[in-house]
C-alpha angles and dihedrals in degrees: 000000000000089000089072094055116105124017126000118172123214098222123223120223110239118219131190123233091277091053095252117139108272102218093178089056089047092055092050088048094051092048092043089056096043095047086049092060106257116162101215143359126238115201127195100013120140091280088060090063091239094166091068099044124089119241089254092049090053090053091045092054091046093051092048093049087050093048093051093041091054093194094301095125136015117270124218120196126207114234110159142123146122100279106081096187091048093052090051088055091049090052090050091051097047124102101222095193105134093007109119097183146349124246104208119187117216113260111280134205095010090074098211122195120256086263091052091050089048094051091045092057090040089059092046091048092056092048101043122093091196136051117284127221113202116224118209113188109150091177088070104027101041092226133081125223099223122225090249093054091047090048090048093053091043092054096041103047124047094198094057095085107164149010127225100213118203100152090110087224106127092185089056090048090049094053090052093049090047096050106028121118118258113283096018109131126224106203124186118237094185112075096206091049094051094097098049090045092052090048088055091052104278123149107225139288146276098223142194100192092044089080091055096051106012098163095055096038095048090047089056094049099042092044089051094050088051090052092248092139102163093061093038090055092051093053090044092057092045086059100035104092098037090051089056090050092051091063097037095099098026137281132317096009093083098047092045090053088051093047089051089052089052092050095244102117143326129282100232117135133188119247139291081045119071140197119273120256120274088241092059091042092057091046091054091048090051093051092048091052094042092057097032092237121183 
């Protein structure tokens, strides 16, 4: 489980201007992240625009990331949704060679009860041959995994090893940290709340902005985990405003614009997502330049 401490990055999926997957851009992105100091890679999260990729495209992206990574860092693969039986079938049909864990978002749209959420993850736990990271993101799913449900899952299933917490509720996060079983990881899902979560006892982050500025972002997280809070705070505030900007018109539009500015890959997205405004793009560029981010 220690391999998922520190910085994971939720990789975007680069597209060319015709909206085909840009594998050269993906290779540059993976190397950019690894050279910047990230600890593991997350493929096919929401930031990867997984709802608009076919099953085969998702697997192709995964295999390409694995090829470029060449075993250097652990790889987490996103398998989540609101059809429990369908996810079990997906798990059964997946080749888990080179996949170190699953990131599985809480069921969205259906709005299950807490018991429904518990039973959903229980079923996935029994089906999965690799560890599972829960993903709580009420802003997207329209339902919250309560601290009580997360703790129940953490205590009941050994292969449920972590939660990516993006509720924005620090009291909920602190309850999980305070009552979790030994070894269970609490991972930030909000970039700008990563430092306070680590200060409360959290274990790191699965980040969007970390792939844009991996050196500075990883410095912040690694310093915080080593209790070097003065330098961690300095890095946090270098990133603070630009991180807010990256999400201002939705994700991953902001981070794709930042990566285009850095020469890593283009900013094309597939509909229904759309590129950010020129005004926001210029503001992001200005903030990157002002703080010498890379």
